[in-house]
C-alpha positions, 0 to 999 in steps of 0.5 A: 503470493507476492507484496506490491507496493504502492512506493512512492511515498510510503513510508514502510516500506524497508519493515515491508522488505525486512519482513517480507524476506523473512518468509522469502515472498516477494516484493516490488516496489512501483513507484514514478519515475521522479523517485528513479534511483541506482540503487540495488534492492537487496534478494527477492525485490524488484522495483517497477517505475511507471511514468508520473502520472496521477494513478499510474502506479495503481494502473500498474499494480493493479496490472501486476496483482492476482487473487491472494496477493498482497497490497501496501497502500494509502490509496482506497481507490486501488485498496478499493481495486484490490480487495475486489482482486481479491487481495490483502490490503494493508494502509501503511498506518498498520490498518487492513482494508476489508469489505466492510470498510473500504465504503465508508473510507471511500465516502469519507474521501470523497466528502472531504474532496467536496469540502475542498472544492467549495472553498472549505478546508479540511485537515490532513492526514495526522503525521506518521509516528513510530508507533504506527510504523510499530503498530504496521511491522506488528499487523504486517508480519501477523498477516504474513505468519497467517498467510504462511499457517493456514 
C-alpha cells in the first residue's frame, strides 16, 4: 500500500506523514509547482510536483494509484475515481468516502455549483478545527491498523 495525498490544501499532511511512518507506509505528496519547496522530506515521503492546472494533481494521483492504495483528498471527483479504482479514500475532516456516500456528495456539489452559477450565494466549507484534526488522526490510524491486521 501507498498513501497518496492531494497535498495543495491538505491541513493534515503532518498527521499522515507521522502515522504512515509508524507503519513504514510510503507517502506521496502530490502538489502543484506553485507550492515548490527545497525542504527535505522525511524518510518514506516523496513529493511529486505537477503543473498548476485545475485537475493536474488529481490526474497524477489517478495515474499513480493502484487497487489497495490509500488516497487523502477533499475533492469529491478524485474520491469517486479513487473508489472506482479500488482505493480507500478519506477526507481530511475524518470521513471515509464510500460507494454508498459518493453519489450524494457529488450531487450536492453539482447542485451547489448550479446555484452559484445562477447567482445564488452558497455557504463555503466550515473552518478546519483541532477536533477535525484529531478525528482524522483517529480514523486514519484505525484504517492503517486494519490494513496491517487484515
